[in-house]
C-alpha positions as CSV (number, residue, x, y, z in Angstrom):
1,X,65.9,13.3,-63.6
2,X,65.6,16.9,-62.8
3,X,63.9,17.8,-59.5
4,X,61.2,19.6,-61.6
5,X,60.4,16.3,-63.5
6,X,59.5,14.6,-60.2
7,X,55.8,14.4,-59.2
8,X,54.8,14.6,-55.5
9,X,51.3,13.6,-54.5
10,X,49.8,15.0,-51.2
11,X,46.6,13.9,-49.7
12,X,45.1,16.4,-47.1
13,X,41.8,17.5,-45.6
14,X,39.9,20.5,-47.0
15,X,40.9,22.5,-43.9
16,X,44.5,21.6,-44.5
17,X,44.2,22.7,-48.1
18,X,42.7,26.0,-47.0
19,X,45.5,26.6,-44.5
20,X,48.0,25.9,-47.5
21,X,46.2,28.6,-49.5
22,X,46.4,31.1,-46.6
23,X,50.2,30.3,-46.2
24,X,51.0,30.6,-49.9
25,X,49.0,33.8,-50.2
26,X,51.1,35.4,-47.5
27,X,54.4,33.9,-49.0
28,X,53.5,35.1,-52.5
29,X,52.5,38.6,-51.3
30,X,55.8,39.0,-49.3
31,X,57.8,38.2,-52.4
32,X,56.1,40.9,-54.4
33,X,56.5,43.6,-51.6
34,X,53.2,43.4,-50.0
35,X,54.9,43.4,-46.6
36,X,52.0,45.1,-44.8
37,X,50.0,41.9,-45.1
38,X,51.9,40.4,-42.2
39,X,50.0,42.6,-39.8
40,X,46.7,41.7,-41.5
41,X,47.4,38.0,-41.1
42,X,48.6,38.3,-37.5
43,X,45.6,40.4,-36.5
44,X,43.0,38.3,-38.5
45,X,44.2,34.8,-38.0
46,X,46.0,35.0,-34.7
47,X,44.8,38.1,-32.9
48,X,48.5,38.7,-31.8
49,X,49.0,42.5,-32.0
50,X,48.2,44.2,-28.8
51,X,50.3,47.4,-29.1
52,X,50.2,50.5,-31.1
53,X,49.4,49.7,-34.7
54,X,51.4,52.6,-35.8
55,X,54.5,50.9,-34.3
56,X,54.0,47.8,-36.4
57,X,53.2,49.8,-39.5
58,X,56.5,51.8,-39.2
59,X,58.4,48.5,-38.6
60,X,56.9,46.9,-41.8
61,X,57.5,50.1,-43.7
62,X,61.3,49.8,-42.8
63,X,61.3,46.2,-43.8
64,X,59.8,46.9,-47.0
65,X,62.1,49.9,-47.8
66,X,65.1,47.6,-47.0
67,X,64.0,44.7,-49.1
68,X,62.2,46.6,-51.9
69,X,64.2,49.8,-52.4
70,X,62.5,50.3,-55.7
71,X,59.2,51.1,-53.8
72,X,60.8,53.0,-51.1
73,X,58.3,55.1,-49.2
74,X,55.4,54.2,-51.4
75,X,52.8,51.6,-51.6
76,X,53.9,50.0,-54.8
77,X,54.6,46.3,-55.4
78,X,55.4,43.9,-58.2
79,X,52.5,42.4,-60.2
80,X,52.4,38.7,-60.2
81,X,52.7,38.5,-64.0
82,X,55.6,41.0,-64.2
83,X,59.0,39.6,-65.3
84,X,60.7,41.1,-62.3
85,X,58.3,39.3,-59.9
86,X,60.1,36.5,-58.0
87,X,59.6,33.0,-59.4
88,X,58.7,31.6,-55.9
89,X,55.8,34.1,-55.6
90,X,54.5,33.1,-59.0
91,X,54.7,29.4,-58.2
92,X,52.9,30.1,-54.8
93,X,50.2,32.1,-56.6
94,X,49.8,29.4,-59.2
95,X,49.3,26.8,-56.5
96,X,46.6,29.0,-54.8
97,X,44.8,29.3,-58.1
98,X,44.5,25.5,-58.7
99,X,43.7,24.5,-55.2
100,X,40.9,27.0,-54.7
101,X,39.5,26.3,-58.3
102,X,39.3,22.6,-57.5
103,X,37.6,23.3,-54.1
104,X,35.2,25.8,-55.6
105,X,33.9,23.5,-58.2
106,X,33.9,20.4,-56.0
107,X,31.8,22.2,-53.3
108,X,29.6,24.0,-55.7
109,X,29.2,22.1,-59.0
110,X,26.7,24.6,-60.3
111,X,29.5,27.2,-60.3
112,X,29.4,30.8,-58.9
113,X,30.5,34.2,-59.5
114,X,33.7,34.5,-57.3
115,X,37.3,34.5,-58.5
116,X,37.6,30.9,-57.1
117,X,35.6,29.6,-60.2
118,X,37.8,31.3,-62.8
119,X,40.1,29.1,-64.8
120,X,43.6,29.3,-63.1
121,X,46.0,31.6,-65.0
122,X,49.7,30.5,-65.0
123,X,52.1,33.1,-63.9
124,X,55.2,31.0,-63.7
125,X,57.3,30.6,-66.8
126,X,59.2,27.6,-65.3
127,X,56.6,25.4,-63.8
128,X,53.3,24.0,-65.2
129,X,50.2,24.4,-63.2
130,X,49.7,21.6,-60.6
131,X,47.0,19.1,-60.9
132,X,44.5,18.9,-58.0
133,X,41.9,16.1,-57.7
134,X,39.3,16.2,-54.9
135,X,38.2,12.8,-53.4
136,X,35.4,12.2,-51.1
């Protein structure tokens, strides 16, 4: 049996699911070159940065230029559906989609107008979309 054929079931709280969404969002964005998101997450979620914001921006720019030379000096990044986008970023993005979709419809059965209610689009060519079930 290939590892991709195995199924893993995980039971968690809604807060844990939202934390996983946040972690996967950062991971997927790092893989496509949105390195500047590190500062946003640290500022927003942890309130950690206390120095000159230009220092961290320059550091993150150097990191991006090193790991993503194709975007050197620019604000470009891979699109999640591009062939050149790393598979790990695609899988992370797909997981975000199915988790937030399930939570959105469970918490608001009448639906809504945010992206959370949109049918998840599969970006990975190697992995099927995960199945998420919400239980009370």
